[in-house]
C-alpha positions as CSV (number, residue, x, y, z in Angstrom):
1,X,-17.1,3.0,-19.6
2,X,-18.3,1.5,-16.4
3,X,-16.0,0.4,-13.6
4,X,-17.3,-3.2,-13.9
5,X,-16.5,-3.3,-17.6
6,X,-13.0,-2.0,-17.0
7,X,-12.5,-4.5,-14.3
8,X,-13.1,-7.4,-16.7
9,X,-10.6,-6.0,-19.1
10,X,-7.8,-5.9,-16.5
11,X,-8.1,-9.1,-14.6
12,X,-4.9,-11.1,-14.4
13,X,-4.4,-14.7,-13.1
14,X,-0.8,-14.6,-11.8
15,X,-1.6,-13.4,-8.3
16,X,-4.7,-12.8,-6.1
17,X,-3.7,-9.2,-5.4
18,X,-6.2,-6.6,-6.6
19,X,-5.3,-2.9,-6.8
20,X,-7.5,0.0,-7.9
21,X,-5.7,2.7,-9.9
22,X,-6.4,6.1,-11.5
23,X,-7.4,5.2,-15.0
24,X,-5.1,7.8,-16.6
25,X,-2.1,6.0,-15.2
26,X,-3.2,2.9,-17.2
27,X,-3.0,4.9,-20.5
28,X,-6.7,5.6,-20.7
29,X,-7.3,9.0,-22.3
30,X,-9.7,10.2,-19.5
31,X,-7.9,13.4,-18.4
32,X,-9.9,16.7,-18.6
33,X,-7.9,17.6,-21.8
34,X,-8.4,14.1,-23.4
35,X,-4.8,13.0,-22.6
36,X,-3.5,10.2,-20.4
37,X,-0.7,10.0,-17.8
38,X,0.6,6.5,-18.7
39,X,2.9,5.2,-16.0
40,X,5.2,2.5,-17.2
41,X,5.7,0.6,-13.9
42,X,1.9,0.6,-13.2
43,X,0.6,-0.1,-16.7
44,X,3.3,-2.4,-18.0
45,X,5.2,-4.0,-15.1
46,X,2.7,-4.2,-12.3
47,X,-0.2,-5.1,-14.7
48,X,1.6,-8.4,-15.5
49,X,1.2,-9.6,-11.9
50,X,-1.9,-8.1,-10.3
51,X,-5.5,-7.4,-11.1
52,X,-5.8,-3.7,-11.8
53,X,-9.1,-1.8,-11.5
54,X,-8.9,1.5,-13.4
55,X,-11.2,4.2,-12.0
56,X,-11.6,7.9,-13.2
57,X,-14.1,9.5,-10.8
58,X,-14.5,12.6,-12.9
59,X,-15.6,10.5,-15.9
60,X,-17.7,8.2,-13.6
61,X,-19.8,11.1,-12.3
62,X,-20.6,12.1,-15.9
63,X,-18.2,15.0,-16.6
64,X,-17.1,13.5,-19.9
65,X,-13.9,13.8,-22.0
66,X,-12.8,16.5,-22.6
67,X,-14.3,18.5,-19.8
68,X,-13.9,21.8,-17.9
69,X,-11.0,21.5,-15.4
70,X,-11.9,21.6,-11.7
71,X,-10.0,22.6,-8.6
72,X,-10.4,22.2,-4.9
73,X,-11.3,25.3,-2.9
74,X,-12.0,26.0,0.8
75,X,-15.3,27.5,1.5
76,X,-16.7,28.1,5.0
77,X,-14.3,25.4,6.4
78,X,-15.3,22.8,3.8
79,X,-13.6,21.7,0.6
80,X,-15.4,21.9,-2.6
81,X,-14.6,20.8,-6.2
82,X,-15.5,23.6,-8.5
83,X,-14.6,24.7,-12.0
84,X,-11.4,26.5,-12.6
85,X,-12.9,28.8,-15.3
86,X,-16.5,28.6,-14.1
87,X,-16.9,28.7,-10.3
88,X,-20.5,28.0,-10.8
89,X,-19.6,24.4,-11.8
90,X,-19.7,22.5,-8.5
91,X,-19.4,18.7,-8.4
92,X,-18.7,18.3,-4.7
93,X,-21.8,16.4,-3.9
94,X,-21.4,14.0,-6.9
95,X,-17.7,13.4,-6.1
96,X,-18.4,12.6,-2.4
97,X,-21.3,10.4,-3.3
98,X,-19.2,8.4,-5.8
99,X,-16.4,8.1,-3.3
100,X,-18.6,6.6,-0.7
101,X,-20.1,4.2,-3.3
102,X,-16.7,3.1,-4.6
103,X,-15.4,2.5,-1.1
104,X,-18.2,0.0,-0.6
105,X,-17.5,-1.7,-4.0
106,X,-13.7,-1.8,-3.4
107,X,-13.9,-3.2,0.1
108,X,-11.9,-6.3,-1.0
109,X,-9.1,-4.6,-2.8
110,X,-5.6,-4.6,-1.5
111,X,-4.3,-1.1,-2.4
112,X,-4.9,2.0,-4.4
113,X,-2.5,3.9,-6.7
114,X,-3.8,7.5,-7.2
115,X,-2.7,10.2,-9.6
116,X,-0.7,12.9,-7.8
117,X,-1.9,16.5,-7.8
118,X,-5.3,15.6,-9.2
119,X,-8.3,17.5,-7.7
120,X,-10.1,14.2,-7.3
121,X,-7.3,11.7,-6.8
122,X,-4.4,13.3,-5.1
123,X,-3.5,11.7,-1.7
124,X,-1.5,14.6,-0.2
125,X,-0.3,16.7,-3.2
126,X,-3.5,18.2,-4.5
127,X,-3.4,22.0,-4.6
128,X,-6.1,23.4,-2.3
129,X,-7.1,27.1,-2.6
130,X,-7.6,28.6,0.8
131,X,-10.3,31.1,1.6
132,X,-7.7,33.8,2.0
133,X,-6.5,33.3,-1.5
134,X,-3.4,31.3,-0.6
135,X,-2.7,27.7,-1.4
136,X,-1.9,24.5,0.6
137,X,-1.7,20.8,-0.4
138,X,-3.9,18.0,0.7
139,X,-6.1,15.2,-0.7
140,X,-8.4,15.3,-3.7
141,X,-12.1,14.8,-2.8
142,X,-12.5,11.3,-4.2
143,X,-9.3,10.0,-2.6
144,X,-10.3,11.6,0.7
145,X,-13.5,9.6,0.7
146,X,-11.7,6.3,-0.1
147,X,-9.2,6.9,2.7
148,X,-11.9,7.9,5.2
149,X,-14.0,4.8,4.6
150,X,-11.0,2.4,4.2
151,X,-8.5,3.8,6.7
152,X,-6.1,0.7,6.6
153,X,-6.0,0.5,2.8
154,X,-2.4,1.1,1.4
155,X,-2.6,4.1,-0.8
156,X,0.1,5.8,-2.8
157,X,0.5,8.5,-5.5
158,X,2.3,7.4,-8.7
159,X,5.0,10.0,-8.0
160,X,6.0,7.9,-4.9
161,X,6.7,4.8,-7.0
162,X,9.8,6.1,-8.9
163,X,12.5,4.2,-7.0
164,X,12.9,0.4,-6.6
165,X,12.8,0.9,-2.8
166,X,9.5,2.9,-2.9
167,X,7.9,0.2,-5.2
168,X,9.1,-2.6,-3.0
169,X,7.8,-0.9,0.2
170,X,4.3,-0.3,-1.4
171,X,3.9,-3.9,-2.6
172,X,5.0,-5.1,0.8
173,X,2.3,-2.9,2.3
174,X,-0.2,-4.3,-0.1
175,X,0.7,-7.9,0.7
176,X,0.7,-7.3,4.4
177,X,-2.8,-5.7,4.2
178,X,-4.1,-8.6,2.3
179,X,-2.8,-11.0,4.9
180,X,-4.3,-8.9,7.7
181,X,-7.7,-8.5,5.9
182,X,-8.0,-12.3,5.4
183,X,-6.9,-13.0,9.0
184,X,-9.2,-10.3,10.6
185,X,-12.2,-11.7,8.6
186,X,-11.9,-14.9,10.6
187,X,-12.8,-13.1,13.8
188,X,-9.7,-14.4,15.7
189,X,-9.2,-14.6,19.4
190,X,-6.3,-13.4,21.5
191,X,-4.2,-16.6,20.9
192,X,-4.7,-16.4,17.2
193,X,-3.7,-12.7,17.2
194,X,-0.5,-13.5,19.1
195,X,0.4,-16.2,16.6
196,X,-0.3,-13.8,13.7
197,X,2.0,-11.2,15.3
198,X,4.7,-13.9,15.7
199,X,4.6,-14.7,12.1
200,X,4.7,-11.1,11.1
201,X,7.4,-10.0,13.5
202,X,10.3,-10.0,11.1
203,X,8.4,-8.1,8.5
204,X,7.4,-5.5,11.1
205,X,11.0,-5.4,12.4
206,X,12.2,-4.4,8.9
207,X,10.2,-1.2,9.2
208,X,11.7,0.0,12.4
209,X,12.4,-1.2,15.9
210,X,10.6,1.5,17.7
211,X,7.2,0.9,16.0
212,X,7.6,-2.8,16.7
213,X,8.3,-2.2,20.3
214,X,5.2,0.0,20.7
215,X,3.1,-2.6,19.1
216,X,4.4,-5.4,21.3
217,X,3.9,-3.2,24.4
218,X,0.3,-2.8,23.5
219,X,-0.1,-6.5,22.9
220,X,1.3,-7.1,26.4
221,X,-1.6,-5.1,27.9
222,X,-4.2,-7.5,26.5
223,X,-5.9,-9.7,29.1
224,X,-8.3,-12.5,28.5
225,X,-10.5,-12.3,25.5
226,X,-10.2,-9.6,22.9
227,X,-12.4,-6.6,23.6
228,X,-14.4,-4.8,21.1
229,X,-12.1,-2.6,19.0
230,X,-8.9,-4.5,20.0
231,X,-8.6,-6.1,16.6
232,X,-9.1,-2.8,14.8
233,X,-6.5,-1.1,17.1
234,X,-3.9,-3.8,16.3
235,X,-4.7,-3.6,12.6
236,X,-4.2,0.2,12.5
237,X,-0.9,0.1,14.4
238,X,0.2,-2.9,12.2
239,X,-0.4,-1.1,8.9
240,X,1.1,2.1,10.2
241,X,4.3,0.2,11.0
242,X,4.4,-1.7,7.7
243,X,3.8,1.6,5.8
244,X,7.1,3.0,7.1
245,X,9.9,2.9,4.5
246,X,12.1,-0.2,5.2
247,X,15.7,0.8,4.6
248,X,18.7,-1.3,3.6
249,X,20.0,-0.9,7.1
250,X,16.8,-2.1,8.7
251,X,16.7,-5.1,6.3
252,X,20.3,-5.8,7.3
253,X,19.3,-5.9,11.0
254,X,16.6,-8.5,10.2
255,X,18.8,-10.6,8.0
256,X,21.5,-10.8,10.7
257,X,18.9,-11.6,13.2
258,X,17.8,-14.5,11.0
259,X,21.4,-15.6,10.5
260,X,21.8,-15.7,14.3
261,X,18.8,-18.1,14.5
262,X,20.4,-20.4,11.9
263,X,24.0,-20.2,13.2
264,X,23.9,-23.0,15.9
265,X,22.9,-25.6,13.2
266,X,25.2,-24.4,10.4
267,X,28.7,-25.7,9.6
268,X,31.5,-23.2,9.1
269,X,31.2,-23.3,5.3
270,X,27.5,-22.5,5.2
271,X,27.8,-19.9,7.9
272,X,30.5,-18.0,6.1
273,X,28.6,-18.1,2.9
274,X,25.5,-16.8,4.6
275,X,27.5,-14.0,6.3
276,X,29.1,-13.1,3.0
277,X,25.7,-12.7,1.2
278,X,24.2,-10.6,4.0
279,X,27.3,-8.4,4.2
280,X,27.1,-7.9,0.4
281,X,23.5,-6.8,0.7
282,X,24.2,-4.3,3.4
283,X,27.1,-2.8,1.3
284,X,24.7,-2.6,-1.7
285,X,26.4,-5.4,-3.7
286,X,23.5,-7.8,-3.4
287,X,19.7,-7.6,-4.0
288,X,17.4,-8.5,-1.1
289,X,15.8,-11.2,-3.3
290,X,19.2,-12.9,-3.6
291,X,19.7,-13.0,0.1
292,X,16.2,-14.4,0.8
293,X,16.8,-17.0,-1.9
294,X,19.9,-18.1,0.0
295,X,18.1,-18.1,3.3
296,X,15.2,-20.3,1.9
297,X,17.7,-23.1,1.4
298,X,17.6,-23.7,5.1
299,X,14.7,-25.2,7.1
300,X,12.5,-22.6,8.8
301,X,12.1,-24.1,12.3
302,X,11.4,-22.7,15.7
303,X,11.0,-18.9,15.7
304,X,11.4,-18.7,12.0
305,X,8.5,-21.1,11.2
306,X,5.8,-19.4,9.2
307,X,7.5,-16.0,9.0
308,X,6.0,-13.9,6.3
309,X,9.3,-12.1,5.7
310,X,10.8,-15.3,4.3
311,X,7.9,-16.0,2.0
312,X,8.6,-15.5,-1.8
313,X,6.0,-12.8,-2.3
314,X,5.4,-10.5,-5.3
315,X,7.4,-7.7,-3.7
316,X,10.6,-9.5,-4.3
317,X,9.7,-10.6,-7.8
318,X,9.4,-7.0,-8.7
319,X,12.7,-5.9,-7.0
320,X,15.1,-4.5,-9.6
C-alpha cells in the first residue's frame, strides 16, 4: 500500500496537526512476522484529533510481509541494514534512499512517532552490532535519515509515550514546532522574532529557566537585521528547550508568575481562588488543564497578551 493511499485513509478534520507514525503502531500488520504493534494512545486516542500518516519503510522499499528480519551492523565505520539470518541481504542503500525521499515528502508534518528498537525506525533504542561483536544502541537507518534532514522535527518512540506527562510534553513539542514552522516560513525580521519570542516566553519557561536564559542571552546579541542563519539558530535552540520535559514544579513556577501579573487587578476573592487552584495543581490535586481554564476567565493584557501557554491547544485536551 502506498504512503499516499494510507494518508487518505487517516486524514482527520479536528485539528491541523499532521504526524507521521510507524504503521505497525496503527495496527497495520506490517511487521517482519506479519504482526502489528498496536498502540492504544496513538491509534485510538491521538487518531481522534490529528491526521496520522502511517509509514513502514521496510514494506515501502519492497521487502514484503512476512519478510526476513534485518538488523543494523557496523562495518568499516558505517552502519548497514542486513539480514539477521542472511548477511548477504543488504538493504542499506534502499533504506537510506527512501529516508531521503520521505524527508522531502514530509517537510510539512509536525512530528513523528517511531517504533522503538526497530532496525529501521528506532530513534535511540535500536540494537546496533559493533564490529568487535559487542552491541550498542542508536537510531534505525530510516529514522536517522528523517532526523538528519528534518533536525527540528519532534520525534519520539512509542515507548516514551506511556505516561500522561510524556504525552503532554510531546504534543506541546508538536504544537510549538508547528507554530515555529509557520512563523519561520514568513521570513520574519528581528522585530518579528522578538515578538514571537515574547509570545512563547511562558511556554519556554515551563521547560526550564536555564535554557530560557541562554536563549534570551543569545537574542540580546543580535544587532540590526537578522543575519543568514540567525533564524535557524533560534529555531534549533527554541525546539531544544521545548523538548525538555516540563515538570509539575516548572509549570507551578509559570502559573505563579502568571498569577503575579494578574494580582494587581484582582479582588481578594478572585485572588484567593486563583491561589487555591494553583497550589492544588502543585500538590497534585488539580490537572493543568483545570488551572488554565481558571486563568482564561481573566483578560490577557500587557505581558500576557498572545501568550501561547494560555491558548487551549490539543496538549491540554489530551491531558488525563
